[in-house]
Backbone and ligand atoms as CSV (ligand in chain L), in Angstrom:
chain,resi,resn,atom,element,x,y,z
A,1,MET,N,N,83.901,47.817,103.684
A,1,MET,CA,C,83.623,48.887,102.775
A,1,MET,C,C,83.171,50.187,103.481
A,2,ALA,N,N,82.328,50.029,104.621
A,2,ALA,CA,C,82.018,51.165,105.441
A,2,ALA,C,C,83.234,51.940,105.919
A,3,LYS,N,N,84.234,51.096,106.342
A,3,LYS,CA,C,85.438,51.542,106.902
A,3,LYS,C,C,86.211,52.299,105.870
A,4,LEU,N,N,86.224,51.795,104.643
A,4,LEU,CA,C,86.999,52.581,103.555
A,4,LEU,C,C,86.399,53.865,103.210
A,5,ARG,N,N,84.950,53.860,103.280
A,5,ARG,CA,C,84.305,55.157,102.980
A,5,ARG,C,C,84.618,56.206,104.048
A,6,LEU,N,N,84.708,55.750,105.270
A,6,LEU,CA,C,85.077,56.564,106.405
A,6,LEU,C,C,86.456,57.174,106.276
A,7,VAL,N,N,87.371,56.354,105.755
A,7,VAL,CA,C,88.735,56.814,105.672
A,7,VAL,C,C,88.781,57.798,104.478
A,8,LEU,N,N,88.126,57.505,103.382
A,8,LEU,CA,C,88.036,58.377,102.250
A,8,LEU,C,C,87.520,59.698,102.605
A,9,SER,N,N,86.374,59.805,103.378
A,9,SER,CA,C,85.738,61.064,103.833
A,9,SER,C,C,86.683,61.775,104.843
A,10,PHE,N,N,87.475,61.075,105.549
A,10,PHE,CA,C,88.395,61.720,106.456
A,10,PHE,C,C,89.516,62.454,105.620
A,11,ILE,N,N,89.844,61.774,104.540
A,11,ILE,CA,C,90.993,62.381,103.674
A,11,ILE,C,C,90.356,63.616,102.941
A,12,ALA,N,N,89.091,63.490,102.404
A,12,ALA,CA,C,88.397,64.614,101.903
A,12,ALA,C,C,88.244,65.925,102.802
A,13,LEU,N,N,87.960,65.521,104.091
A,13,LEU,CA,C,87.812,66.515,105.027
A,13,LEU,C,C,89.108,67.221,105.345
A,14,SER,N,N,90.166,66.346,105.513
A,14,SER,CA,C,91.490,66.837,105.835
A,14,SER,C,C,91.951,67.866,104.537
A,15,THR,N,N,91.717,67.400,103.435
A,15,THR,CA,C,92.107,68.205,102.320
A,15,THR,C,C,91.305,69.586,102.304
A,16,LEU,N,N,90.051,69.515,102.665
A,16,LEU,CA,C,89.312,70.749,102.749
A,16,LEU,C,C,89.761,71.642,103.688
A,17,VAL,N,N,90.149,71.143,105.028
A,17,VAL,CA,C,90.662,71.988,106.085
A,17,VAL,C,C,92.019,72.511,105.687
A,18,MET,N,N,92.883,71.698,105.026
A,18,MET,CA,C,94.080,72.255,104.638
A,18,MET,C,C,94.120,73.323,103.562
A,19,SER,N,N,93.139,73.138,102.612
A,19,SER,CA,C,93.140,74.234,101.555
A,19,SER,C,C,92.579,75.432,102.125
A,20,SER,N,N,91.589,75.348,102.941
A,20,SER,CA,C,91.015,76.668,103.556
A,20,SER,C,C,92.088,77.448,104.402
A,21,THR,N,N,92.982,76.615,105.098
A,21,THR,CA,C,94.074,77.216,105.814
A,21,THR,C,C,94.852,77.961,104.995
A,22,ALA,N,N,95.345,77.203,103.923
A,22,ALA,CA,C,96.209,77.888,102.942
A,22,ALA,C,C,95.632,79.230,102.422
A,23,ALA,N,N,94.248,79.157,102.055
A,23,ALA,CA,C,93.755,80.396,101.437
A,23,ALA,C,C,93.654,81.517,102.449
A,24,ALA,N,N,93.606,81.183,103.695
A,24,ALA,CA,C,93.602,82.238,104.792
A,24,ALA,C,C,94.897,83.114,104.848
A,25,ALA,N,N,96.034,82.240,104.633
A,25,ALA,CA,C,97.322,82.923,104.455
A,25,ALA,C,C,97.660,83.885,105.591
A,26,HIS,N,N,97.621,83.519,106.753
A,26,HIS,CA,C,98.099,84.282,107.855
A,26,HIS,C,C,97.610,85.750,107.886
A,27,PRO,N,N,96.304,86.121,108.040
A,27,PRO,CA,C,96.004,87.416,108.161
A,27,PRO,C,C,96.591,88.056,109.415
A,28,SER,N,N,97.067,89.230,109.389
A,28,SER,CA,C,97.535,90.020,110.443
A,28,SER,C,C,96.473,91.095,110.873
A,29,VAL,N,N,95.939,90.966,112.150
A,29,VAL,CA,C,94.978,91.789,112.607
A,29,VAL,C,C,95.417,92.609,113.767
A,30,VAL,N,N,95.216,93.871,113.889
A,30,VAL,CA,C,95.349,94.611,115.083
A,30,VAL,C,C,94.238,95.475,115.471
A,31,LEU,N,N,93.826,95.218,116.663
A,31,LEU,CA,C,92.636,96.039,117.247
A,31,LEU,C,C,93.079,97.192,117.873
A,32,ASP,N,N,92.337,98.363,117.683
A,32,ASP,CA,C,92.795,99.663,118.400
A,32,ASP,C,C,91.497,100.159,119.160
A,33,PRO,N,N,91.663,100.783,120.374
A,33,PRO,CA,C,90.517,101.266,121.095
A,33,PRO,C,C,89.805,102.296,120.377
A,34,ALA,N,N,88.402,102.367,120.476
A,34,ALA,CA,C,87.680,103.550,119.994
A,34,ALA,C,C,87.786,104.670,120.973
A,35,GLY,N,N,87.816,105.873,120.588
A,35,GLY,CA,C,87.798,107.088,121.473
A,35,GLY,C,C,89.225,107.479,121.936
A,36,ASP,N,N,90.236,106.980,121.208
A,36,ASP,CA,C,91.646,107.368,121.693
A,36,ASP,C,C,92.232,108.390,120.673
A,37,ILE,N,N,91.383,109.331,120.295
A,37,ILE,CA,C,91.771,110.429,119.513
A,37,ILE,C,C,91.554,111.804,120.102
A,38,GLY,N,N,91.985,112.880,119.613
A,38,GLY,CA,C,91.769,114.230,120.173
A,38,GLY,C,C,90.280,114.459,120.157
A,39,SER,N,N,89.905,115.254,121.184
A,39,SER,CA,C,88.422,115.461,121.427
A,39,SER,C,C,87.686,116.236,120.230
A,40,THR,N,N,88.536,117.032,119.491
A,40,THR,CA,C,88.070,117.818,118.436
A,40,THR,C,C,88.202,117.023,117.155
A,41,THR,N,N,88.820,115.864,117.068
A,41,THR,CA,C,89.095,115.223,115.930
A,41,THR,C,C,87.792,114.327,115.478
A,42,PRO,N,N,87.403,114.423,114.203
A,42,PRO,CA,C,86.149,113.669,113.809
A,42,PRO,C,C,86.420,112.141,113.987
A,43,SER,N,N,85.286,111.426,114.386
A,43,SER,CA,C,85.561,110.128,114.750
A,43,SER,C,C,85.922,109.066,113.518
A,44,TYR,N,N,85.805,109.570,112.264
A,44,TYR,CA,C,86.216,108.775,111.159
A,44,TYR,C,C,87.730,108.722,111.107
A,45,TYR,N,N,88.491,109.404,111.922
A,45,TYR,CA,C,89.938,109.301,111.959
A,45,TYR,C,C,90.223,108.212,113.037
A,46,ASP,N,N,89.348,107.750,113.841
A,46,ASP,CA,C,89.540,106.803,114.892
A,46,ASP,C,C,89.646,105.423,114.356
A,47,ILE,N,N,90.749,104.721,114.416
A,47,ILE,CA,C,90.855,103.396,113.951
A,47,ILE,C,C,90.390,102.395,115.061
A,48,VAL,N,N,89.630,101.390,114.623
A,48,VAL,CA,C,89.246,100.396,115.659
A,48,VAL,C,C,89.784,99.085,115.252
A,49,LYS,N,N,90.236,98.937,113.905
A,49,LYS,CA,C,90.761,97.671,113.584
A,49,LYS,C,C,91.584,97.865,112.189
A,50,ALA,N,N,92.771,97.365,112.215
A,50,ALA,CA,C,93.471,97.322,110.875
A,50,ALA,C,C,94.022,95.969,110.615
A,51,LYS,N,N,94.160,95.622,109.385
A,51,LYS,CA,C,94.389,94.231,108.906
A,51,LYS,C,C,95.156,94.181,107.615
A,52,ILE,N,N,96.076,93.189,107.458
A,52,ILE,CA,C,96.727,92.837,106.262
A,52,ILE,C,C,96.590,91.455,105.961
A,53,HIS,N,N,96.166,91.022,104.808
A,53,HIS,CA,C,96.148,89.648,104.403
A,53,HIS,C,C,96.436,89.478,102.852
A,54,ALA,N,N,96.822,88.274,102.610
A,54,ALA,CA,C,97.261,87.978,101.185
A,54,ALA,C,C,96.108,87.259,100.450
A,55,THR,N,N,95.905,87.406,99.172
A,55,THR,CA,C,94.915,86.748,98.425
A,55,THR,C,C,95.754,85.848,97.286
A,56,GLY,N,N,95.026,85.044,96.606
A,56,GLY,CA,C,95.598,84.429,95.467
A,56,GLY,C,C,96.483,83.214,95.767
A,57,GLY,N,N,96.458,82.765,96.982
A,57,GLY,CA,C,97.299,81.683,97.469
A,57,GLY,C,C,97.116,80.286,96.681
A,58,GLN,N,N,95.797,80.217,96.309
A,58,GLN,CA,C,95.424,78.931,95.586
A,58,GLN,C,C,95.503,79.084,94.115
A,59,SER,N,N,94.741,79.995,93.586
A,59,SER,CA,C,94.585,80.076,92.207
A,59,SER,C,C,95.639,80.848,91.433
A,60,GLU,N,N,96.344,81.733,92.318
A,60,GLU,CA,C,97.395,82.744,91.707
A,60,GLU,C,C,96.695,83.717,90.674
A,61,ASP,N,N,95.409,83.785,90.508
A,61,ASP,CA,C,94.627,84.403,89.545
A,61,ASP,C,C,94.930,86.006,89.818
A,62,TYR,N,N,94.772,86.346,91.064
A,62,TYR,CA,C,95.165,87.672,91.403
A,62,TYR,C,C,95.844,87.725,92.739
A,63,LYS,N,N,97.051,87.788,92.717
A,63,LYS,CA,C,97.889,87.705,93.890
A,63,LYS,C,C,98.117,89.029,94.361
A,64,ALA,N,N,97.607,89.370,95.609
A,64,ALA,CA,C,97.735,90.736,96.212
A,64,ALA,C,C,97.939,90.672,97.656
A,65,ILE,N,N,98.487,91.704,98.165
A,65,ILE,CA,C,98.397,91.928,99.672
A,65,ILE,C,C,97.278,92.935,99.969
A,66,VAL,N,N,96.393,92.550,100.757
A,66,VAL,CA,C,95.218,93.453,101.022
A,66,VAL,C,C,95.355,94.205,102.284
A,67,PHE,N,N,95.275,95.558,102.274
A,67,PHE,CA,C,95.433,96.407,103.425
A,67,PHE,C,C,94.054,96.854,103.787
A,68,SER,N,N,93.636,96.762,104.934
A,68,SER,CA,C,92.243,97.248,105.324
A,68,SER,C,C,92.210,97.854,106.574
A,69,MET,N,N,91.332,98.767,106.818
A,69,MET,CA,C,91.108,99.587,108.146
A,69,MET,C,C,89.701,99.880,108.402
A,70,ASN,N,N,89.308,99.499,109.667
A,70,ASN,CA,C,87.842,99.856,110.009
A,70,ASN,C,C,87.944,101.039,111.062
A,71,LEU,N,N,87.109,102.039,110.842
A,71,LEU,CA,C,87.003,103.248,111.462
A,71,LEU,C,C,85.851,103.201,112.465
A,72,ALA,N,N,85.882,104.081,113.389
A,72,ALA,CA,C,84.783,103.999,114.466
A,72,ALA,C,C,83.438,104.350,113.910
A,73,VAL,N,N,83.405,105.189,112.957
A,73,VAL,CA,C,82.068,105.579,112.234
A,73,VAL,C,C,82.366,105.573,110.699
A,74,PRO,N,N,81.268,105.466,109.891
A,74,PRO,CA,C,81.457,105.566,108.499
A,74,PRO,C,C,81.979,106.910,108.030
A,75,ILE,N,N,82.883,106.926,107.002
A,75,ILE,CA,C,83.333,108.153,106.468
A,75,ILE,C,C,82.223,108.862,105.845
A,76,PRO,N,N,81.985,110.230,106.267
A,76,PRO,CA,C,80.978,110.960,105.618
A,76,PRO,C,C,81.422,111.554,104.225
A,77,GLU,N,N,80.455,112.279,103.524
A,77,GLU,CA,C,80.864,112.958,102.370
A,77,GLU,C,C,81.903,113.975,102.757
A,78,LEU,N,N,83.040,114.095,102.247
A,78,LEU,CA,C,84.026,114.969,102.693
A,78,LEU,C,C,84.216,116.180,101.832
A,79,SER,N,N,84.544,117.364,102.367
A,79,SER,CA,C,84.589,118.641,101.525
A,79,SER,C,C,85.865,118.637,101.010
A,80,SER,N,N,86.039,119.424,99.824
A,80,SER,CA,C,87.438,119.512,99.193
A,80,SER,C,C,88.560,120.068,100.012
A,81,ASP,N,N,88.210,120.843,101.007
A,81,ASP,CA,C,89.386,121.262,101.883
A,81,ASP,C,C,89.694,120.236,103.070
A,82,THR,N,N,89.012,119.126,103.062
A,82,THR,CA,C,89.363,118.088,104.105
A,82,THR,C,C,90.340,117.229,103.531
A,83,PHE,N,N,91.361,116.798,104.385
A,83,PHE,CA,C,92.404,115.854,103.984
A,83,PHE,C,C,92.069,114.617,104.927
A,84,PHE,N,N,92.058,113.429,104.343
A,84,PHE,CA,C,91.981,112.161,105.115
A,84,PHE,C,C,92.893,111.208,104.543
A,85,ALA,N,N,93.649,110.604,105.348
A,85,ALA,CA,C,94.579,109.537,104.702
A,85,ALA,C,C,94.495,108.242,105.751
A,86,ALA,N,N,94.342,107.131,105.248
A,86,ALA,CA,C,94.626,105.872,105.947
A,86,ALA,C,C,95.985,105.403,105.530
A,87,ASN,N,N,96.888,105.108,106.455
A,87,ASN,CA,C,98.243,104.747,106.213
A,87,ASN,C,C,98.487,103.299,106.770
A,88,TRP,N,N,99.314,102.440,106.113
A,88,TRP,CA,C,99.902,101.260,106.598
A,88,TRP,C,C,101.312,101.419,106.419
A,89,LEU,N,N,102.114,101.676,107.459
A,89,LEU,CA,C,103.528,101.873,107.388
A,89,LEU,C,C,104.261,100.471,107.610
A,90,LEU,N,N,105.089,100.183,106.591
A,90,LEU,CA,C,105.689,98.879,106.589
A,90,LEU,C,C,107.214,98.805,106.797
A,91,ASP,N,N,107.492,97.996,107.713
A,91,ASP,CA,C,109.048,97.732,108.094
A,91,ASP,C,C,109.373,96.512,107.403
A,92,THR,N,N,109.851,96.560,106.197
A,92,THR,CA,C,110.261,95.282,105.452
A,92,THR,C,C,111.639,94.898,105.548
A,93,ASN,N,N,112.440,95.729,106.139
A,93,ASN,CA,C,113.865,95.459,106.244
A,93,ASN,C,C,114.347,95.861,107.653
A,94,SER,N,N,114.589,94.964,108.474
A,94,SER,CA,C,114.859,95.110,109.895
A,94,SER,C,C,116.281,95.681,109.892
A,95,ALA,N,N,117.192,95.471,108.940
A,95,ALA,CA,C,118.578,96.044,108.991
A,95,ALA,C,C,118.491,97.524,108.791
A,96,ARG,N,N,117.413,98.223,108.305
A,96,ARG,CA,C,117.385,99.554,107.858
A,96,ARG,C,C,116.388,100.246,109.017
A,97,PRO,N,N,116.853,101.377,109.646
A,97,PRO,CA,C,116.036,101.982,110.664
A,97,PRO,C,C,114.781,102.580,109.962
A,98,GLY,N,N,113.580,102.503,110.797
A,98,GLY,CA,C,112.397,103.131,110.281
A,98,GLY,C,C,111.675,102.316,109.312
A,99,PHE,N,N,110.481,102.846,108.777
A,99,PHE,CA,C,109.726,102.127,107.752
A,99,PHE,C,C,110.235,102.359,106.396
A,100,GLU,N,N,110.096,101.314,105.545
A,100,GLU,CA,C,110.479,101.400,104.167
A,100,GLU,C,C,109.286,101.855,103.301
A,101,TYR,N,N,108.129,101.582,103.576
A,101,TYR,CA,C,107.020,101.981,102.715
A,101,TYR,C,C,105.855,102.570,103.386
A,102,ASN,N,N,105.039,103.367,102.799
A,102,ASN,CA,C,103.801,103.831,103.372
A,102,ASN,C,C,102.703,103.592,102.234
A,103,VAL,N,N,101.877,102.754,102.633
A,103,VAL,CA,C,100.636,102.384,101.707
A,103,VAL,C,C,99.567,103.333,102.187
A,104,ILE,N,N,98.950,104.065,101.213
A,104,ILE,CA,C,98.097,105.142,101.458
A,104,ILE,C,C,96.846,105.007,100.735
A,105,VAL,N,N,95.718,105.211,101.435
A,105,VAL,CA,C,94.432,105.550,100.724
A,105,VAL,C,C,94.060,107.027,101.241
A,106,ARG,N,N,93.816,107.941,100.440
A,106,ARG,CA,C,93.503,109.284,100.853
A,106,ARG,C,C,92.604,110.082,100.027
A,107,TRP,N,N,91.928,111.011,100.757
A,107,TRP,CA,C,90.972,111.946,100.089
A,107,TRP,C,C,91.654,113.198,99.978
A,108,CYS,N,N,91.952,113.869,98.821
A,108,CYS,CA,C,92.845,114.950,98.566
A,108,CYS,C,C,92.612,115.717,97.422
A,109,THR,N,N,93.267,116.985,97.437
A,109,THR,CA,C,93.475,117.768,96.228
A,109,THR,C,C,94.988,118.196,96.203
A,110,THR,N,N,95.409,118.843,95.259
A,110,THR,CA,C,96.840,119.364,95.189
A,110,THR,C,C,96.996,120.428,96.260
A,111,VAL,N,N,95.856,121.082,96.705
A,111,VAL,CA,C,95.947,122.071,97.839
A,111,VAL,C,C,96.234,121.426,99.117
A,112,THR,N,N,95.475,120.338,99.494
A,112,THR,CA,C,95.530,119.788,100.784
A,112,THR,C,C,96.772,118.768,100.738
A,113,HIS,N,N,97.263,118.349,99.636
A,113,HIS,CA,C,98.468,117.464,99.587
A,113,HIS,C,C,99.291,117.744,98.170
A,114,PRO,N,N,100.457,118.185,98.244
A,114,PRO,CA,C,101.105,118.549,97.047
A,114,PRO,C,C,101.384,117.413,96.042
A,115,ARG,N,N,101.287,116.177,96.560
A,115,ARG,CA,C,101.554,115.075,95.695
A,115,ARG,C,C,100.212,114.292,95.379
A,116,CYS,N,N,99.243,114.940,95.721
A,116,CYS,CA,C,97.794,114.386,95.235
A,116,CYS,C,C,97.733,114.495,93.710
A,117,GLN,N,N,97.046,113.713,93.173
A,117,GLN,CA,C,96.819,113.764,91.588
A,117,GLN,C,C,95.906,115.044,91.379
A,118,PRO,N,N,96.145,115.619,90.140
A,118,PRO,CA,C,95.425,116.874,90.056
A,118,PRO,C,C,93.902,116.775,89.821
A,119,GLY,N,N,93.219,117.777,89.879
A,119,GLY,CA,C,91.700,117.655,89.597
A,119,GLY,C,C,90.887,117.960,90.780
A,120,PRO,N,N,89.576,117.868,90.728
A,120,PRO,CA,C,88.699,117.975,91.968
A,120,PRO,C,C,89.032,117.030,93.054
A,121,ALA,N,N,88.593,117.384,94.216
A,121,ALA,CA,C,88.861,116.436,95.394
A,121,ALA,C,C,88.396,115.040,95.152
A,122,HIS,N,N,89.221,114.031,95.423
A,122,HIS,CA,C,88.949,112.631,95.064
A,122,HIS,C,C,89.662,111.680,95.957
A,123,TRP,N,N,89.274,110.403,95.969
A,123,TRP,CA,C,89.995,109.233,96.636
A,123,TRP,C,C,91.107,108.796,95.709
A,124,GLU,N,N,92.202,108.425,96.320
A,124,GLU,CA,C,93.278,107.761,95.460
A,124,GLU,C,C,94.078,106.797,96.314
A,125,GLY,N,N,94.684,105.895,95.618
A,125,GLY,CA,C,95.609,105.038,96.428
A,125,GLY,C,C,97.052,105.306,95.965
A,126,ALA,N,N,97.864,105.259,96.931
A,126,ALA,CA,C,99.354,105.542,96.694
A,126,ALA,C,C,100.365,104.858,97.544
A,127,LEU,N,N,101.629,104.831,96.952
A,127,LEU,CA,C,102.685,103.935,97.684
A,127,LEU,C,C,103.955,104.909,97.800
A,128,ASN,N,N,104.263,105.147,99.062
A,128,ASN,CA,C,105.407,105.958,99.098
A,128,ASN,C,C,106.759,105.067,99.457
A,129,ASP,N,N,107.787,105.105,98.697
A,129,ASP,CA,C,108.899,104.248,98.860
A,129,ASP,C,C,110.009,105.067,99.499
A,130,PHE,N,N,110.193,104.830,100.777
A,130,PHE,CA,C,111.291,105.734,101.552
A,130,PHE,C,C,112.678,105.136,101.170
A,131,THR,N,N,112.797,103.843,100.685
A,131,THR,CA,C,114.024,103.352,100.270
A,131,THR,C,C,114.522,103.844,99.029
A,132,ALA,N,N,113.662,104.423,98.291
A,132,ALA,CA,C,113.974,105.160,96.946
A,132,ALA,C,C,113.837,106.710,97.100
A,133,GLY,N,N,114.121,107.211,98.179
A,133,GLY,CA,C,114.138,108.735,98.465
A,133,GLY,C,C,112.671,109.287,98.594
A,134,GLY,N,N,111.763,108.434,98.821
A,134,GLY,CA,C,110.288,108.883,99.033
A,134,GLY,C,C,109.648,109.021,97.720
A,135,ILE,N,N,110.164,108.229,96.846
A,135,ILE,CA,C,109.332,108.218,95.396
A,135,ILE,C,C,107.938,107.809,95.701
A,136,GLN,N,N,107.027,108.434,95.113
A,136,GLN,CA,C,105.638,108.097,95.229
A,136,GLN,C,C,104.973,107.583,93.973
A,137,THR,N,N,104.230,106.528,94.011
A,137,THR,CA,C,103.512,105.936,92.812
A,137,THR,C,C,102.046,105.802,93.280
A,138,TYR,N,N,101.170,105.687,92.381
A,138,TYR,CA,C,99.799,105.469,92.596
A,138,TYR,C,C,99.384,104.048,92.579
A,139,VAL,N,N,98.304,103.738,93.203
A,139,VAL,CA,C,97.759,102.354,93.351
A,139,VAL,C,C,96.285,102.378,92.814
A,140,SER,N,N,96.026,101.566,91.882
A,140,SER,CA,C,94.628,101.656,91.253
A,140,SER,C,C,93.556,101.049,91.889
A,141,LYS,N,N,93.918,99.989,92.706
A,141,LYS,CA,C,92.711,99.156,93.278
A,141,LYS,C,C,92.550,99.461,94.700
A,142,PHE,N,N,91.544,100.248,95.038
A,142,PHE,CA,C,91.138,100.519,96.378
A,142,PHE,C,C,89.735,100.658,96.564
A,143,GLU,N,N,89.148,100.691,97.789
A,143,GLU,CA,C,87.696,100.859,98.030
A,143,GLU,C,C,87.452,101.434,99.391
A,144,ILE,N,N,86.530,102.436,99.167
A,144,ILE,CA,C,85.957,103.030,100.566
A,144,ILE,C,C,84.477,102.479,100.624
A,145,ASP,N,N,84.125,101.971,101.764
A,145,ASP,CA,C,82.758,101.428,101.895
A,145,ASP,C,C,82.461,101.811,103.302
A,146,GLY,N,N,81.703,102.839,103.560
A,146,GLY,CA,C,81.305,103.127,104.874
A,146,GLY,C,C,82.361,103.351,105.816
A,147,ASP,N,N,82.563,102.509,106.869
A,147,ASP,CA,C,83.599,102.748,107.780
A,147,ASP,C,C,84.882,101.810,107.494
A,148,THR,N,N,84.920,101.273,106.249
A,148,THR,CA,C,86.046,100.451,105.856
A,148,THR,C,C,86.748,100.894,104.656
A,149,VAL,N,N,88.065,100.977,104.773
A,149,VAL,CA,C,88.977,101.312,103.580
A,149,VAL,C,C,89.882,100.156,103.317
A,150,GLN,N,N,89.985,99.896,101.928
A,150,GLN,CA,C,90.704,98.752,101.513
A,150,GLN,C,C,91.631,99.095,100.349
A,151,LEU,N,N,92.834,98.451,100.240
A,151,LEU,CA,C,93.669,98.644,99.126
A,151,LEU,C,C,94.442,97.346,98.733
A,152,TRP,N,N,94.431,97.034,97.508
A,152,TRP,CA,C,94.990,95.780,97.015
A,152,TRP,C,C,96.424,96.150,96.244
A,153,LEU,N,N,97.481,95.564,96.690
A,153,LEU,CA,C,98.806,95.877,96.299
A,153,LEU,C,C,99.490,94.695,95.767
A,154,ASP,N,N,100.079,94.889,94.529
A,154,ASP,CA,C,100.956,93.788,93.971
A,154,ASP,C,C,102.225,93.620,94.868
A,155,PRO,N,N,102.489,92.375,95.504
A,155,PRO,CA,C,103.639,92.363,96.468
A,155,PRO,C,C,105.054,92.729,95.854
A,156,GLU,N,N,105.112,92.685,94.422
A,156,GLU,CA,C,106.370,93.128,93.895
A,156,GLU,C,C,106.691,94.533,94.120
A,157,ARG,N,N,105.678,95.391,94.304
A,157,ARG,CA,C,105.909,96.869,94.437
A,157,ARG,C,C,106.497,97.104,95.841
A,158,ILE,N,N,106.466,96.210,96.788
A,158,ILE,CA,C,107.234,96.389,98.062
A,158,ILE,C,C,108.335,95.321,98.141
A,159,GLY,N,N,108.926,94.807,97.062
A,159,GLY,CA,C,109.963,93.939,97.110
A,159,GLY,C,C,109.553,92.538,97.453
A,160,SER,N,N,108.412,92.112,97.347
A,160,SER,CA,C,107.775,90.755,97.588
A,160,SER,C,C,108.366,90.155,98.860
A,161,PRO,N,N,108.113,90.890,100.100
A,161,PRO,CA,C,108.594,90.355,101.325
A,161,PRO,C,C,107.740,89.200,101.751
A,162,SER,N,N,108.431,88.174,102.404
A,162,SER,CA,C,107.546,87.107,102.842
A,162,SER,C,C,106.910,87.499,104.361
A,163,GLU,N,N,107.625,88.336,105.007
A,163,GLU,CA,C,107.076,88.900,106.180
A,163,GLU,C,C,107.548,90.283,106.510
A,164,PHE,N,N,106.809,91.038,107.275
A,164,PHE,CA,C,107.236,92.410,107.677
A,164,PHE,C,C,106.477,92.844,108.902
A,165,ASN,N,N,107.000,93.791,109.527
A,165,ASN,CA,C,106.189,94.484,110.595
A,165,ASN,C,C,105.431,95.730,110.069
A,166,TRP,N,N,104.394,96.066,110.653
A,166,TRP,CA,C,103.600,97.303,110.172
A,166,TRP,C,C,102.840,97.903,111.159
A,167,GLN,N,N,102.447,99.086,110.882
A,167,GLN,CA,C,101.534,99.992,111.843
A,167,GLN,C,C,100.483,100.709,111.013
A,168,GLY,N,N,99.333,100.743,111.434
A,168,GLY,CA,C,98.239,101.593,110.869
A,168,GLY,C,C,98.176,102.996,111.439
A,169,ALA,N,N,97.690,103.892,110.635
A,169,ALA,CA,C,97.710,105.319,111.157
A,169,ALA,C,C,96.671,105.976,110.350
A,170,THR,N,N,96.003,107.235,110.855
A,170,THR,CA,C,95.270,108.033,110.048
A,170,THR,C,C,95.844,109.432,110.225
A,171,ARG,N,N,95.679,110.229,109.090
A,171,ARG,CA,C,96.216,111.615,109.076
A,171,ARG,C,C,95.184,112.562,108.571
A,172,SER,N,N,95.052,113.771,109.079
A,172,SER,CA,C,94.205,114.781,108.698
A,172,SER,C,C,94.981,115.931,107.809
A,173,ARG,N,N,96.259,115.792,107.757
A,173,ARG,CA,C,97.060,116.718,106.903
A,173,ARG,C,C,98.109,115.918,106.230
A,174,GLY,N,N,98.544,116.347,105.013
A,174,GLY,CA,C,99.598,115.638,104.300
A,174,GLY,C,C,100.907,115.667,105.128
A,175,ALA,N,N,101.589,114.544,105.327
A,175,ALA,CA,C,102.859,114.410,105.949
A,175,ALA,C,C,102.721,114.956,107.421
A,176,GLN,N,N,101.507,114.834,107.982
A,176,GLN,CA,C,101.320,115.233,109.441
A,176,GLN,C,C,102.215,114.440,110.395
A,177,PRO,N,N,103.227,115.138,111.190
A,177,PRO,CA,C,104.130,114.358,111.863
A,177,PRO,C,C,103.575,113.439,112.825
A,178,VAL,N,N,102.584,113.845,113.717
A,178,VAL,CA,C,101.992,113.004,114.581
A,178,VAL,C,C,100.587,112.598,114.051
A,179,PRO,N,N,100.354,111.268,113.674
A,179,PRO,CA,C,99.099,110.951,113.181
A,179,PRO,C,C,97.903,111.224,114.055
A,180,GLU,N,N,96.704,111.218,113.569
A,180,GLU,CA,C,95.416,111.499,114.492
A,180,GLU,C,C,95.211,110.208,115.242
A,181,ASP,N,N,95.541,109.110,114.800
A,181,ASP,CA,C,95.487,107.761,115.469
A,181,ASP,C,C,96.423,106.867,114.778
A,182,ASP,N,N,96.963,106.038,115.712
A,182,ASP,CA,C,97.860,104.915,115.138
A,182,ASP,C,C,97.528,103.579,115.960
A,183,THR,N,N,97.953,102.434,115.312
A,183,THR,CA,C,97.805,101.198,116.063
A,183,THR,C,C,99.136,100.669,116.591
A,184,ASP,N,N,99.112,99.670,117.455
A,184,ASP,CA,C,100.301,99.004,117.769
A,184,ASP,C,C,100.999,98.282,116.494
A,185,ILE,N,N,102.258,98.023,116.693
A,185,ILE,CA,C,103.032,97.499,115.671
A,185,ILE,C,C,102.500,95.964,115.512
A,186,ALA,N,N,102.286,95.430,114.403
A,186,ALA,CA,C,101.969,94.059,114.229
A,186,ALA,C,C,102.800,93.354,113.208
A,187,SER,N,N,102.759,92.103,113.139
A,187,SER,CA,C,103.620,91.333,112.153
A,187,SER,C,C,102.715,90.631,111.126
A,188,PHE,N,N,103.142,90.682,109.913
A,188,PHE,CA,C,102.473,90.046,108.821
A,188,PHE,C,C,103.364,88.966,108.160
A,189,ARG,N,N,102.909,87.861,107.857
A,189,ARG,CA,C,103.683,86.712,107.200
A,189,ARG,C,C,102.720,86.059,106.230
A,190,ARG,N,N,103.270,85.783,104.993
A,190,ARG,CA,C,102.468,85.170,103.931
A,190,ARG,C,C,103.067,84.020,103.386
L,1,CA,CA,CA,91.434,104.198,117.761
């Protein structure tokens, strides 16, 4: 009887380990050095870590791909003439050159970025689809908390890829050709 209990608890433990692995769903993390930005660039543009992971693997209650970024310092209160963007550039189609999507969390006005939503300076989430001529749509679920920026995206909005390569970047101007900081290319699989 003692032996049977042991076997049963082993099965229970294995099940637990397996389900927690499934819930983790292959997070893709890339670390970036602090202090690798221009000397006059504020430190909140300095990426120290960027990550992509999937949620909803077990319950399917809310299935999302979560994009997050950690900056060297907390983002302070920003003025209306400041532009800040966290970008996650996605290469979902290796047969097509360049990135297919840009996932964006930004602080903007229509003055600092022509495609920003109208009104006073604000945070917004956006998705740029380069495969559709750069069509931009907005993303409603995002969060800025101190030095951390996060956005939750429905995978269907980027063609439900099971894997892709990606790169994190920060920008201080809309469509800034050379970002203030960027990460190495990483791979995500869900
Ligand atoms: Ca950095």
